[in-house]
PDBQT receptor file of N, H, CA, C and O in Angstrom, charges set to zero:
ATOM      1  N   MET A   1      -0.408  17.357   4.549  1.00  0.00    +0.000 N 
ATOM      2  CA  MET A   1      -0.509  16.021   4.291  1.00  0.00    +0.000 C 
ATOM      3  C   MET A   1      -1.849  15.961   2.988  1.00  0.00    +0.000 C 
ATOM      4  O   MET A   1      -2.959  16.369   3.328  1.00  0.00    +0.000 OA
ATOM      5  N   SER A   2      -1.696  15.564   1.882  1.00  0.00    +0.000 N 
ATOM      6  H   SER A   2      -0.794  15.233   1.606  1.00  0.00    +0.000 HD
ATOM      7  CA  SER A   2      -2.422  15.812   0.644  1.00  0.00    +0.000 C 
ATOM      8  C   SER A   2      -2.447  14.577  -0.039  1.00  0.00    +0.000 C 
ATOM      9  O   SER A   2      -1.335  14.158  -0.361  1.00  0.00    +0.000 OA
ATOM     10  N   LEU A   3      -3.513  13.817  -0.376  1.00  0.00    +0.000 N 
ATOM     11  H   LEU A   3      -4.416  14.158  -0.114  1.00  0.00    +0.000 HD
ATOM     12  CA  LEU A   3      -3.624  12.718  -1.652  1.00  0.00    +0.000 C 
ATOM     13  C   LEU A   3      -3.361  13.364  -2.902  1.00  0.00    +0.000 C 
ATOM     14  O   LEU A   3      -2.860  12.740  -3.837  1.00  0.00    +0.000 OA
ATOM     15  N   SER A   4      -3.725  14.803  -2.992  1.00  0.00    +0.000 N 
ATOM     16  H   SER A   4      -4.131  15.310  -2.232  1.00  0.00    +0.000 HD
ATOM     17  CA  SER A   4      -3.823  15.346  -4.491  1.00  0.00    +0.000 C 
ATOM     18  C   SER A   4      -2.284  15.611  -4.832  1.00  0.00    +0.000 C 
ATOM     19  O   SER A   4      -1.729  15.423  -5.915  1.00  0.00    +0.000 OA
ATOM     20  N   THR A   5      -1.779  16.051  -3.749  1.00  0.00    +0.000 N 
ATOM     21  H   THR A   5      -2.229  16.204  -2.870  1.00  0.00    +0.000 HD
ATOM     22  CA  THR A   5      -0.068  16.529  -4.305  1.00  0.00    +0.000 C 
ATOM     23  C   THR A   5       0.678  15.660  -3.993  1.00  0.00    +0.000 C 
ATOM     24  O   THR A   5       1.829  15.776  -4.414  1.00  0.00    +0.000 OA
ATOM     25  N   GLY A   6       0.363  14.521  -3.192  1.00  0.00    +0.000 N 
ATOM     26  H   GLY A   6      -0.572  14.427  -2.850  1.00  0.00    +0.000 HD
ATOM     27  CA  GLY A   6       1.167  13.293  -3.133  1.00  0.00    +0.000 C 
ATOM     28  C   GLY A   6       2.210  13.455  -1.737  1.00  0.00    +0.000 C 
ATOM     29  O   GLY A   6       3.115  12.662  -1.483  1.00  0.00    +0.000 OA
ATOM     30  N   SER A   7       1.959  14.325  -1.143  1.00  0.00    +0.000 N 
ATOM     31  H   SER A   7       1.223  14.969  -1.350  1.00  0.00    +0.000 HD
ATOM     32  CA  SER A   7       2.891  14.896  -0.051  1.00  0.00    +0.000 C 
ATOM     33  C   SER A   7       2.521  13.987   1.290  1.00  0.00    +0.000 C 
ATOM     34  O   SER A   7       1.325  13.702   1.364  1.00  0.00    +0.000 OA
ATOM     35  N   PHE A   8       3.130  13.626   2.064  1.00  0.00    +0.000 N 
ATOM     36  H   PHE A   8       4.102  13.857   2.005  1.00  0.00    +0.000 HD
ATOM     37  CA  PHE A   8       3.143  12.673   2.957  1.00  0.00    +0.000 C 
ATOM     38  C   PHE A   8       4.182  13.114   4.221  1.00  0.00    +0.000 C 
ATOM     39  O   PHE A   8       5.372  13.161   3.910  1.00  0.00    +0.000 OA
ATOM     40  N   PRO A   9       3.864  13.406   5.477  1.00  0.00    +0.000 N 
ATOM     41  CA  PRO A   9       4.725  13.980   6.285  1.00  0.00    +0.000 C 
ATOM     42  C   PRO A   9       5.950  13.024   6.422  1.00  0.00    +0.000 C 
ATOM     43  O   PRO A   9       5.684  11.908   5.977  1.00  0.00    +0.000 OA
ATOM     44  N   GLU A  10       7.260  13.148   6.930  1.00  0.00    +0.000 N 
ATOM     45  H   GLU A  10       7.476  14.055   7.292  1.00  0.00    +0.000 HD
ATOM     46  CA  GLU A  10       8.134  12.397   7.041  1.00  0.00    +0.000 C 
ATOM     47  C   GLU A  10       8.086  11.611   8.463  1.00  0.00    +0.000 C 
ATOM     48  O   GLU A  10       8.617  10.522   8.677  1.00  0.00    +0.000 OA
ATOM     49  N   SER A  11       7.300  12.430   9.443  1.00  0.00    +0.000 N 
ATOM     50  H   SER A  11       6.869  13.315   9.269  1.00  0.00    +0.000 HD
ATOM     51  CA  SER A  11       7.227  11.423  10.742  1.00  0.00    +0.000 C 
ATOM     52  C   SER A  11       6.265  10.530  10.694  1.00  0.00    +0.000 C 
ATOM     53  O   SER A  11       6.108   9.796  11.669  1.00  0.00    +0.000 OA
ATOM     54  N   GLN A  12       5.429  10.409   9.559  1.00  0.00    +0.000 N 
ATOM     55  H   GLN A  12       5.556  11.005   8.766  1.00  0.00    +0.000 HD
ATOM     56  CA  GLN A  12       4.405   9.405   9.424  1.00  0.00    +0.000 C 
ATOM     57  C   GLN A  12       4.946   8.067   8.714  1.00  0.00    +0.000 C 
ATOM     58  O   GLN A  12       4.372   6.981   8.797  1.00  0.00    +0.000 OA
ATOM     59  N   LYS A  13       6.256   8.329   7.929  1.00  0.00    +0.000 N 
ATOM     60  H   LYS A  13       6.723   9.211   7.862  1.00  0.00    +0.000 HD
ATOM     61  CA  LYS A  13       6.876   7.423   7.343  1.00  0.00    +0.000 C 
ATOM     62  C   LYS A  13       8.033   6.630   8.148  1.00  0.00    +0.000 C 
ATOM     63  O   LYS A  13       8.676   5.710   7.644  1.00  0.00    +0.000 OA
ATOM     64  N   VAL A  14       8.205   7.086   9.401  1.00  0.00    +0.000 N 
ATOM     65  H   VAL A  14       7.683   7.834   9.811  1.00  0.00    +0.000 HD
ATOM     66  CA  VAL A  14       9.162   6.317  10.165  1.00  0.00    +0.000 C 
ATOM     67  C   VAL A  14       8.290   5.216  10.905  1.00  0.00    +0.000 C 
ATOM     68  O   VAL A  14       7.160   5.372  11.368  1.00  0.00    +0.000 OA
ATOM     69  N   ALA A  15       9.190   3.886  10.913  1.00  0.00    +0.000 N 
ATOM     70  H   ALA A  15      10.107   3.759  10.537  1.00  0.00    +0.000 HD
ATOM     71  CA  ALA A  15       8.820   2.720  11.380  1.00  0.00    +0.000 C 
ATOM     72  C   ALA A  15       9.882   2.424  12.458  1.00  0.00    +0.000 C 
ATOM     73  O   ALA A  15      11.067   2.691  12.260  1.00  0.00    +0.000 OA
ATOM     74  N   HIS A  16       9.452   1.882  13.569  1.00  0.00    +0.000 N 
ATOM     75  H   HIS A  16       8.489   1.665  13.730  1.00  0.00    +0.000 HD
ATOM     76  CA  HIS A  16      10.330   1.186  14.464  1.00  0.00    +0.000 C 
ATOM     77  C   HIS A  16      10.542  -0.403  14.433  1.00  0.00    +0.000 C 
ATOM     78  O   HIS A  16       9.632  -1.172  14.741  1.00  0.00    +0.000 OA
ATOM     79  N   VAL A  17      11.710  -0.798  14.069  1.00  0.00    +0.000 N 
ATOM     80  H   VAL A  17      12.449  -0.173  13.819  1.00  0.00    +0.000 HD
ATOM     81  CA  VAL A  17      11.879  -2.052  13.624  1.00  0.00    +0.000 C 
ATOM     82  C   VAL A  17      12.451  -2.942  14.847  1.00  0.00    +0.000 C 
ATOM     83  O   VAL A  17      13.427  -2.584  15.507  1.00  0.00    +0.000 OA
ATOM     84  N   ARG A  18      11.857  -3.939  15.038  1.00  0.00    +0.000 N 
ATOM     85  H   ARG A  18      11.065  -4.230  14.501  1.00  0.00    +0.000 HD
ATOM     86  CA  ARG A  18      11.997  -4.662  16.279  1.00  0.00    +0.000 C 
ATOM     87  C   ARG A  18      12.438  -5.967  15.963  1.00  0.00    +0.000 C 
ATOM     88  O   ARG A  18      11.913  -6.316  14.905  1.00  0.00    +0.000 OA
ATOM     89  N   PRO A  19      13.370  -7.057  16.552  1.00  0.00    +0.000 N 
ATOM     90  CA  PRO A  19      13.754  -8.147  16.309  1.00  0.00    +0.000 C 
ATOM     91  C   PRO A  19      12.611  -9.191  16.734  1.00  0.00    +0.000 C 
ATOM     92  O   PRO A  19      12.183  -8.983  17.869  1.00  0.00    +0.000 OA
ATOM     93  N   LEU A  20      12.229  -9.899  16.288  1.00  0.00    +0.000 N 
ATOM     94  H   LEU A  20      12.577 -10.068  15.365  1.00  0.00    +0.000 HD
ATOM     95  CA  LEU A  20      11.327 -11.159  16.697  1.00  0.00    +0.000 C 
ATOM     96  C   LEU A  20      11.535 -12.296  16.579  1.00  0.00    +0.000 C 
ATOM     97  O   LEU A  20      11.549 -12.713  15.421  1.00  0.00    +0.000 OA
ATOM     98  N   LEU A  21      11.802 -13.357  17.784  1.00  0.00    +0.000 N 
ATOM     99  H   LEU A  21      11.791 -13.018  18.724  1.00  0.00    +0.000 HD
ATOM    100  CA  LEU A  21      12.016 -14.516  17.565  1.00  0.00    +0.000 C 
ATOM    101  C   LEU A  21      11.356 -15.278  16.960  1.00  0.00    +0.000 C 
ATOM    102  O   LEU A  21      10.268 -15.555  17.464  1.00  0.00    +0.000 OA
ATOM    103  N   LYS A  22      11.774 -16.008  15.485  1.00  0.00    +0.000 N 
ATOM    104  H   LYS A  22      12.658 -15.783  15.076  1.00  0.00    +0.000 HD
ATOM    105  CA  LYS A  22      10.932 -16.936  14.727  1.00  0.00    +0.000 C 
ATOM    106  C   LYS A  22      10.099 -17.918  15.024  1.00  0.00    +0.000 C 
ATOM    107  O   LYS A  22       9.023 -18.192  14.492  1.00  0.00    +0.000 OA
ATOM    108  N   LYS A  23      10.911 -18.679  16.319  1.00  0.00    +0.000 N 
ATOM    109  H   LYS A  23      11.785 -18.456  16.751  1.00  0.00    +0.000 HD
ATOM    110  CA  LYS A  23       9.959 -19.633  17.169  1.00  0.00    +0.000 C 
ATOM    111  C   LYS A  23      10.202 -20.070  18.382  1.00  0.00    +0.000 C 
ATOM    112  O   LYS A  23      11.383 -20.355  18.581  1.00  0.00    +0.000 OA
ATOM    113  N   ALA A  24       9.562 -20.199  19.154  1.00  0.00    +0.000 N 
ATOM    114  H   ALA A  24       8.603 -19.968  18.992  1.00  0.00    +0.000 HD
ATOM    115  CA  ALA A  24       9.369 -20.317  20.393  1.00  0.00    +0.000 C 
ATOM    116  C   ALA A  24      10.494 -21.565  20.841  1.00  0.00    +0.000 C 
ATOM    117  O   ALA A  24      10.355 -22.751  20.543  1.00  0.00    +0.000 OA
ATOM    118  N   GLY A  25      11.539 -21.029  21.562  1.00  0.00    +0.000 N 
ATOM    119  H   GLY A  25      11.652 -20.065  21.804  1.00  0.00    +0.000 HD
ATOM    120  CA  GLY A  25      12.524 -22.257  21.708  1.00  0.00    +0.000 C 
ATOM    121  C   GLY A  25      13.889 -22.448  21.286  1.00  0.00    +0.000 C 
ATOM    122  O   GLY A  25      14.678 -23.268  21.757  1.00  0.00    +0.000 OA
ATOM    123  N   LEU A  26      14.178 -21.316  20.013  1.00  0.00    +0.000 N 
ATOM    124  H   LEU A  26      13.537 -20.651  19.631  1.00  0.00    +0.000 HD
ATOM    125  CA  LEU A  26      15.156 -21.321  19.378  1.00  0.00    +0.000 C 
ATOM    126  C   LEU A  26      16.236 -20.504  20.082  1.00  0.00    +0.000 C 
ATOM    127  O   LEU A  26      15.806 -19.557  20.740  1.00  0.00    +0.000 OA
ATOM    128  N   ASP A  27      17.456 -20.676  20.070  1.00  0.00    +0.000 N 
ATOM    129  H   ASP A  27      17.805 -21.446  19.535  1.00  0.00    +0.000 HD
ATOM    130  CA  ASP A  27      18.525 -20.117  20.475  1.00  0.00    +0.000 C 
ATOM    131  C   ASP A  27      18.314 -18.459  20.435  1.00  0.00    +0.000 C 
ATOM    132  O   ASP A  27      18.310 -17.814  19.387  1.00  0.00    +0.000 OA
ATOM    133  N   ARG A  28      18.170 -17.986  21.543  1.00  0.00    +0.000 N 
ATOM    134  H   ARG A  28      18.174 -18.510  22.394  1.00  0.00    +0.000 HD
ATOM    135  CA  ARG A  28      18.291 -16.387  21.496  1.00  0.00    +0.000 C 
ATOM    136  C   ARG A  28      19.481 -15.571  21.259  1.00  0.00    +0.000 C 
ATOM    137  O   ARG A  28      19.431 -14.375  20.969  1.00  0.00    +0.000 OA
ATOM    138  N   GLU A  29      20.548 -16.251  21.390  1.00  0.00    +0.000 N 
ATOM    139  H   GLU A  29      20.589 -17.222  21.625  1.00  0.00    +0.000 HD
ATOM    140  CA  GLU A  29      22.037 -15.747  21.157  1.00  0.00    +0.000 C 
ATOM    141  C   GLU A  29      22.379 -16.020  19.686  1.00  0.00    +0.000 C 
ATOM    142  O   GLU A  29      23.340 -15.437  19.185  1.00  0.00    +0.000 OA
ATOM    143  N   ASN A  30      21.773 -16.721  19.103  1.00  0.00    +0.000 N 
ATOM    144  H   ASN A  30      20.992 -17.195  19.511  1.00  0.00    +0.000 HD
ATOM    145  CA  ASN A  30      22.017 -16.607  17.533  1.00  0.00    +0.000 C 
ATOM    146  C   ASN A  30      21.036 -15.687  16.474  1.00  0.00    +0.000 C 
ATOM    147  O   ASN A  30      19.896 -16.008  16.136  1.00  0.00    +0.000 OA
ATOM    148  N   LEU A  31      21.534 -14.856  16.177  1.00  0.00    +0.000 N 
ATOM    149  H   LEU A  31      22.460 -14.595  16.451  1.00  0.00    +0.000 HD
ATOM    150  CA  LEU A  31      20.959 -13.486  15.323  1.00  0.00    +0.000 C 
ATOM    151  C   LEU A  31      20.017 -14.042  14.115  1.00  0.00    +0.000 C 
ATOM    152  O   LEU A  31      19.005 -13.460  13.724  1.00  0.00    +0.000 OA
ATOM    153  N   LYS A  32      20.467 -15.140  13.646  1.00  0.00    +0.000 N 
ATOM    154  H   LYS A  32      21.289 -15.613  13.964  1.00  0.00    +0.000 HD
ATOM    155  CA  LYS A  32      19.542 -15.927  12.315  1.00  0.00    +0.000 C 
ATOM    156  C   LYS A  32      18.237 -16.186  12.782  1.00  0.00    +0.000 C 
ATOM    157  O   LYS A  32      17.228 -16.192  12.076  1.00  0.00    +0.000 OA
ATOM    158  N   ASN A  33      18.296 -16.430  14.173  1.00  0.00    +0.000 N 
ATOM    159  H   ASN A  33      19.115 -16.424  14.747  1.00  0.00    +0.000 HD
ATOM    160  CA  ASN A  33      16.669 -17.044  14.584  1.00  0.00    +0.000 C 
ATOM    161  C   ASN A  33      15.852 -15.704  14.903  1.00  0.00    +0.000 C 
ATOM    162  O   ASN A  33      14.968 -15.834  15.750  1.00  0.00    +0.000 OA
ATOM    163  N   TYR A  34      15.989 -14.699  14.458  1.00  0.00    +0.000 N 
ATOM    164  H   TYR A  34      16.707 -14.594  13.770  1.00  0.00    +0.000 HD
ATOM    165  CA  TYR A  34      15.341 -13.562  14.425  1.00  0.00    +0.000 C 
ATOM    166  C   TYR A  34      14.772 -12.970  13.112  1.00  0.00    +0.000 C 
ATOM    167  O   TYR A  34      15.390 -13.159  12.065  1.00  0.00    +0.000 OA
ATOM    168  N   ARG A  35      13.693 -12.308  13.125  1.00  0.00    +0.000 N 
ATOM    169  H   ARG A  35      13.191 -12.155  13.976  1.00  0.00    +0.000 HD
ATOM    170  CA  ARG A  35      13.225 -11.458  11.908  1.00  0.00    +0.000 C 
ATOM    171  C   ARG A  35      12.657 -10.174  12.373  1.00  0.00    +0.000 C 
ATOM    172  O   ARG A  35      11.979  -9.911  13.366  1.00  0.00    +0.000 OA
ATOM    173  N   PRO A  36      13.169  -9.328  11.259  1.00  0.00    +0.000 N 
ATOM    174  CA  PRO A  36      12.481  -7.763  11.719  1.00  0.00    +0.000 C 
ATOM    175  C   PRO A  36      10.941  -7.706  11.462  1.00  0.00    +0.000 C 
ATOM    176  O   PRO A  36      10.335  -8.193  10.508  1.00  0.00    +0.000 OA
ATOM    177  N   VAL A  37      10.417  -6.972  12.571  1.00  0.00    +0.000 N 
ATOM    178  H   VAL A  37      10.910  -6.576  13.346  1.00  0.00    +0.000 HD
ATOM    179  CA  VAL A  37       8.920  -6.601  12.543  1.00  0.00    +0.000 C 
ATOM    180  C   VAL A  37       9.209  -4.997  12.664  1.00  0.00    +0.000 C 
ATOM    181  O   VAL A  37      10.024  -4.445  13.403  1.00  0.00    +0.000 OA
ATOM    182  N   ALA A  38       8.230  -4.356  11.646  1.00  0.00    +0.000 N 
ATOM    183  H   ALA A  38       7.568  -4.804  11.045  1.00  0.00    +0.000 HD
ATOM    184  CA  ALA A  38       8.174  -2.832  11.735  1.00  0.00    +0.000 C 
ATOM    185  C   ALA A  38       6.980  -2.465  12.061  1.00  0.00    +0.000 C 
ATOM    186  O   ALA A  38       5.996  -2.971  11.523  1.00  0.00    +0.000 OA
ATOM    187  N   SER A  39       6.881  -1.380  13.142  1.00  0.00    +0.000 N 
ATOM    188  H   SER A  39       7.681  -0.969  13.579  1.00  0.00    +0.000 HD
ATOM    189  CA  SER A  39       5.712  -0.864  13.516  1.00  0.00    +0.000 C 
ATOM    190  C   SER A  39       5.345   0.268  13.281  1.00  0.00    +0.000 C 
ATOM    191  O   SER A  39       5.811   1.138  14.016  1.00  0.00    +0.000 OA
ATOM    192  N   LEU A  40       4.431   0.671  12.240  1.00  0.00    +0.000 N 
ATOM    193  H   LEU A  40       4.053  -0.036  11.642  1.00  0.00    +0.000 HD
ATOM    194  CA  LEU A  40       4.244   1.930  11.563  1.00  0.00    +0.000 C 
ATOM    195  C   LEU A  40       3.009   2.666  12.538  1.00  0.00    +0.000 C 
ATOM    196  O   LEU A  40       2.169   1.988  13.129  1.00  0.00    +0.000 OA
ATOM    197  N   LYS A  41       3.054   4.066  12.589  1.00  0.00    +0.000 N 
ATOM    198  H   LYS A  41       3.736   4.616  12.108  1.00  0.00    +0.000 HD
ATOM    199  CA  LYS A  41       2.084   4.799  13.255  1.00  0.00    +0.000 C 
ATOM    200  C   LYS A  41       0.750   4.626  12.630  1.00  0.00    +0.000 C 
ATOM    201  O   LYS A  41       0.524   4.736  11.425  1.00  0.00    +0.000 OA
ATOM    202  N   PHE A  42       0.011   4.387  13.424  1.00  0.00    +0.000 N 
ATOM    203  H   PHE A  42       0.194   4.298  14.402  1.00  0.00    +0.000 HD
ATOM    204  CA  PHE A  42      -1.491   4.316  12.818  1.00  0.00    +0.000 C 
ATOM    205  C   PHE A  42      -2.071   5.266  11.884  1.00  0.00    +0.000 C 
ATOM    206  O   PHE A  42      -2.823   4.796  11.030  1.00  0.00    +0.000 OA
ATOM    207  N   LEU A  43      -1.870   6.441  11.892  1.00  0.00    +0.000 N 
ATOM    208  H   LEU A  43      -1.260   6.822  12.585  1.00  0.00    +0.000 HD
ATOM    209  CA  LEU A  43      -2.084   7.542  10.564  1.00  0.00    +0.000 C 
ATOM    210  C   LEU A  43      -1.585   7.129   9.468  1.00  0.00    +0.000 C 
ATOM    211  O   LEU A  43      -2.185   7.053   8.396  1.00  0.00    +0.000 OA
ATOM    212  N   GLY A  44      -0.175   6.768   9.733  1.00  0.00    +0.000 N 
ATOM    213  H   GLY A  44       0.313   6.830  10.604  1.00  0.00    +0.000 HD
ATOM    214  CA  GLY A  44       0.344   6.221   8.376  1.00  0.00    +0.000 C 
ATOM    215  C   GLY A  44      -0.280   5.380   7.783  1.00  0.00    +0.000 C 
ATOM    216  O   GLY A  44      -0.671   5.531   6.625  1.00  0.00    +0.000 OA
ATOM    217  N   LYS A  45      -0.524   4.098   8.653  1.00  0.00    +0.000 N 
ATOM    218  H   LYS A  45      -0.206   3.975   9.593  1.00  0.00    +0.000 HD
ATOM    219  CA  LYS A  45      -0.921   3.085   8.211  1.00  0.00    +0.000 C 
ATOM    220  C   LYS A  45      -2.657   3.231   7.443  1.00  0.00    +0.000 C 
ATOM    221  O   LYS A  45      -3.111   2.663   6.450  1.00  0.00    +0.000 OA
ATOM    222  N   THR A  46      -3.076   3.881   8.062  1.00  0.00    +0.000 N 
ATOM    223  H   THR A  46      -2.707   4.343   8.869  1.00  0.00    +0.000 HD
ATOM    224  CA  THR A  46      -4.503   3.925   7.385  1.00  0.00    +0.000 C 
ATOM    225  C   THR A  46      -4.404   4.836   6.121  1.00  0.00    +0.000 C 
ATOM    226  O   THR A  46      -5.090   4.643   5.117  1.00  0.00    +0.000 OA
ATOM    227  N   ILE A  47      -3.702   5.614   6.222  1.00  0.00    +0.000 N 
ATOM    228  H   ILE A  47      -3.144   5.771   7.038  1.00  0.00    +0.000 HD
ATOM    229  CA  ILE A  47      -3.352   6.505   4.633  1.00  0.00    +0.000 C 
ATOM    230  C   ILE A  47      -3.023   5.647   3.777  1.00  0.00    +0.000 C 
ATOM    231  O   ILE A  47      -3.718   5.594   2.762  1.00  0.00    +0.000 OA
ATOM    232  N   GLU A  48      -1.986   4.805   3.902  1.00  0.00    +0.000 N 
ATOM    233  H   GLU A  48      -1.422   4.848   4.726  1.00  0.00    +0.000 HD
ATOM    234  CA  GLU A  48      -1.596   3.872   3.108  1.00  0.00    +0.000 C 
ATOM    235  C   GLU A  48      -2.571   2.794   2.493  1.00  0.00    +0.000 C 
ATOM    236  O   GLU A  48      -2.488   2.453   1.313  1.00  0.00    +0.000 OA
ATOM    237  N   ARG A  49      -3.513   2.275   3.386  1.00  0.00    +0.000 N 
ATOM    238  H   ARG A  49      -3.580   2.553   4.345  1.00  0.00    +0.000 HD
ATOM    239  CA  ARG A  49      -4.745   1.539   2.964  1.00  0.00    +0.000 C 
ATOM    240  C   ARG A  49      -5.761   2.563   2.187  1.00  0.00    +0.000 C 
ATOM    241  O   ARG A  49      -6.410   2.084   1.258  1.00  0.00    +0.000 OA
ATOM    242  N   VAL A  50      -5.925   3.854   2.492  1.00  0.00    +0.000 N 
ATOM    243  H   VAL A  50      -5.398   4.243   3.248  1.00  0.00    +0.000 HD
ATOM    244  CA  VAL A  50      -6.834   4.447   1.540  1.00  0.00    +0.000 C 
ATOM    245  C   VAL A  50      -6.213   4.759   0.404  1.00  0.00    +0.000 C 
ATOM    246  O   VAL A  50      -6.979   4.721  -0.559  1.00  0.00    +0.000 OA
ATOM    247  N   VAL A  51      -5.164   5.039   0.160  1.00  0.00    +0.000 N 
ATOM    248  H   VAL A  51      -4.541   5.069   0.942  1.00  0.00    +0.000 HD
ATOM    249  CA  VAL A  51      -4.297   5.185  -1.258  1.00  0.00    +0.000 C 
ATOM    250  C   VAL A  51      -4.403   3.746  -1.894  1.00  0.00    +0.000 C 
ATOM    251  O   VAL A  51      -4.746   3.630  -3.070  1.00  0.00    +0.000 OA
ATOM    252  N   SER A  52      -4.151   2.807  -1.225  1.00  0.00    +0.000 N 
ATOM    253  H   SER A  52      -3.873   2.901  -0.269  1.00  0.00    +0.000 HD
ATOM    254  CA  SER A  52      -4.045   1.457  -2.097  1.00  0.00    +0.000 C 
ATOM    255  C   SER A  52      -5.127   1.003  -2.276  1.00  0.00    +0.000 C 
ATOM    256  O   SER A  52      -5.177   0.156  -3.168  1.00  0.00    +0.000 OA
ATOM    257  N   SER A  53      -6.420   1.329  -1.560  1.00  0.00    +0.000 N 
ATOM    258  H   SER A  53      -6.380   2.017  -0.835  1.00  0.00    +0.000 HD
ATOM    259  CA  SER A  53      -7.863   1.050  -1.850  1.00  0.00    +0.000 C 
ATOM    260  C   SER A  53      -8.067   1.794  -3.249  1.00  0.00    +0.000 C 
ATOM    261  O   SER A  53      -8.515   1.247  -4.256  1.00  0.00    +0.000 OA
ATOM    262  N   ARG A  54      -7.706   3.004  -3.162  1.00  0.00    +0.000 N 
ATOM    263  H   ARG A  54      -7.342   3.449  -2.343  1.00  0.00    +0.000 HD
ATOM    264  CA  ARG A  54      -8.214   4.146  -4.573  1.00  0.00    +0.000 C 
ATOM    265  C   ARG A  54      -7.428   3.679  -5.819  1.00  0.00    +0.000 C 
ATOM    266  O   ARG A  54      -7.917   3.740  -6.947  1.00  0.00    +0.000 OA
ATOM    267  N   ILE A  55      -6.000   3.138  -5.523  1.00  0.00    +0.000 N 
ATOM    268  H   ILE A  55      -5.604   3.088  -4.606  1.00  0.00    +0.000 HD
ATOM    269  CA  ILE A  55      -5.398   2.817  -6.677  1.00  0.00    +0.000 C 
ATOM    270  C   ILE A  55      -6.192   1.445  -7.220  1.00  0.00    +0.000 C 
ATOM    271  O   ILE A  55      -6.715   1.426  -8.335  1.00  0.00    +0.000 OA
ATOM    272  N   ASN A  56      -6.221   0.407  -6.393  1.00  0.00    +0.000 N 
ATOM    273  H   ASN A  56      -5.796   0.422  -5.488  1.00  0.00    +0.000 HD
ATOM    274  CA  ASN A  56      -6.746  -0.746  -6.782  1.00  0.00    +0.000 C 
ATOM    275  C   ASN A  56      -8.005  -0.470  -7.605  1.00  0.00    +0.000 C 
ATOM    276  O   ASN A  56      -8.231  -0.953  -8.714  1.00  0.00    +0.000 OA
ATOM    277  N   ASP A  57      -8.921   0.499  -6.821  1.00  0.00    +0.000 N 
ATOM    278  H   ASP A  57      -8.737   0.892  -5.920  1.00  0.00    +0.000 HD
ATOM    279  CA  ASP A  57     -10.219   0.789  -7.678  1.00  0.00    +0.000 C 
ATOM    280  C   ASP A  57      -9.863   1.201  -9.246  1.00  0.00    +0.000 C 
ATOM    281  O   ASP A  57     -10.341   0.728 -10.277  1.00  0.00    +0.000 OA
ATOM    282  N   HIS A  58      -9.069   2.028  -9.115  1.00  0.00    +0.000 N 
ATOM    283  H   HIS A  58      -8.680   2.413  -8.278  1.00  0.00    +0.000 HD
ATOM    284  CA  HIS A  58      -8.590   2.681 -10.350  1.00  0.00    +0.000 C 
ATOM    285  C   HIS A  58      -8.238   1.859 -11.494  1.00  0.00    +0.000 C 
ATOM    286  O   HIS A  58      -8.509   2.070 -12.676  1.00  0.00    +0.000 OA
ATOM    287  N   ILE A  59      -7.551   0.823 -10.943  1.00  0.00    +0.000 N 
ATOM    288  H   ILE A  59      -7.330   0.651  -9.983  1.00  0.00    +0.000 HD
ATOM    289  CA  ILE A  59      -6.652  -0.279 -11.846  1.00  0.00    +0.000 C 
ATOM    290  C   ILE A  59      -7.666  -1.363 -12.432  1.00  0.00    +0.000 C 
ATOM    291  O   ILE A  59      -7.579  -1.780 -13.587  1.00  0.00    +0.000 OA
ATOM    292  N   LEU A  60      -8.808  -1.850 -11.360  1.00  0.00    +0.000 N 
ATOM    293  H   LEU A  60      -8.879  -1.511 -10.422  1.00  0.00    +0.000 HD
ATOM    294  CA  LEU A  60      -9.277  -2.622 -11.646  1.00  0.00    +0.000 C 
ATOM    295  C   LEU A  60     -10.887  -2.429 -12.279  1.00  0.00    +0.000 C 
ATOM    296  O   LEU A  60     -11.523  -3.412 -12.660  1.00  0.00    +0.000 OA
TER     297      LEU A  60
């Protein structure tokens, strides 16, 4: 993994997507009442924040 070369391991790009009921009390049988929630790995999230911060510092 390297910020200078732009390489990022595929294993850190994988997210687990789970359905989450939009509001309590909605019909659990209706798929339209759910929204997707992605869970990323901790290291991947941390690297994304660092890169985002560096880009923002450079742009602003």
